DOVO-701438 format. One line per field, with one value per residue (C-alpha): x, y, z; residue number from 1; residue in one letter. Coordinates in Angstrom, 3 decimals. Layout:
residues N
xx	[X|...] $
yy	[Y|...] $
zz	[Z|...] $
pos	[NUM|...] $
code	[A|...] $
end
This chain:
residues 61
xx	[4.165|1.784|3.065|1.671|0.944|2.043|-0.377|0.524|0.795|-0.023|2.282|0.533|0.868|4.544|5.213|3.546|5.484|8.829|7.887|8.480|6.251|4.575|6.751|9.880|8.585|7.810|11.331|12.831|10.640|11.804|15.444|14.746|15.982|13.070|11.658|8.281|5.896|3.512|0.038|-1.989|-1.550|-0.725|2.569|2.516|5.059|5.849|7.000|9.412|11.182|11.214|12.641|15.400|16.147|16.579|18.607|21.072|21.798|20.611|18.152|21.077|22.440] $
yy	[110.731|108.203|105.705|102.175|100.988|97.444|95.162|93.970|90.184|87.864|85.377|82.543|84.261|84.972|81.356|80.169|82.765|81.568|77.886|77.432|76.661|79.259|77.998|78.857|82.407|82.724|81.540|84.149|86.860|85.839|86.116|89.487|88.053|88.669|92.153|92.046|94.643|94.049|95.458|94.895|91.184|90.271|90.158|91.761|91.666|93.458|91.015|93.651|93.794|89.997|89.767|92.262|90.277|87.089|88.799|90.348|86.932|87.831|84.942|82.500|83.590] $
zz	[6.365|7.915|10.422|10.446|13.964|14.674|16.503|19.993|20.171|23.048|24.710|22.842|19.452|20.103|21.105|17.870|15.863|17.248|17.279|21.005|23.983|26.190|29.068|27.068|26.500|30.228|31.058|28.723|30.288|33.774|32.651|31.005|27.724|25.339|24.666|26.415|27.832|30.716|30.170|33.308|34.037|30.427|28.573|25.113|22.313|19.057|16.399|15.029|18.426|18.668|15.125|16.019|19.179|17.149|14.374|16.836|18.296|21.793|21.661|21.575|24.962] $
pos	[1|2|3|4|5|6|7|8|9|10|11|12|13|14|15|16|17|18|19|20|21|22|23|24|25|26|27|28|29|30|31|32|33|34|35|36|37|38|39|40|41|42|43|44|45|46|47|48|49|50|51|52|53|54|55|56|57|58|59|60|61] $
code	[M|S|E|V|T|E|K|W|S|S|L|E|E|T|A|D|Y|L|G|V|T|K|D|T|I|R|S|W|I|K|K|G|A|I|P|A|H|K|V|G|R|L|W|K|F|K|F|S|E|V|D|D|W|V|K|T|G|K|S|A|L] $
end
């Protein structure tokens, strides 16, 4: 069974995906609200994790 590897997305791409500003994403990162991974100095995201976060309602807190 082959596993498809999901692309890592940047902060800018994630902000566009969710329709919010980069500052909003940074605020959520600071609060530990959004699933984000730090790679060096950059924050990276998996859209599948972000989608799950929104679907579970944790984004509304």
